[in-house]
C-alpha positions, 0 to 999 in steps of 0.5 A: 312798887306795891303788889296788888296780890300781896295787898289782897292776901293782907286783906285776908288777915281780917279772918284772923282779926287783923283788919286795915293791914292792906290799907296800911300797905297802901299807905293810907295809915289814919284809915288803915288804924280805924280799920284796925280797931273798928275790925273794919268799919265793923266788917262793912268797911272790910267788904267794901275793900274786897272791890277798892284795893286794886284802885289803893294800889294802883294809887300807892304806886302812881304817888311812888312814882310821882315822888321819884320824879322830884 
């Protein structure tokens, strides 16, 4: 199970130049790498993610639960 608190802590890594780690944690590898190489879409995407993190974590947990049912 992914944690929203952990995702926000990873989001805070943007303050030291590591943007997008929270997206990789939530299973969004492609956009996480894009954020990493563009400094969070030039910080605009990183700011928007401040509000999107809970939904990303919820979606990641739902994918994990659905994968476990097979």
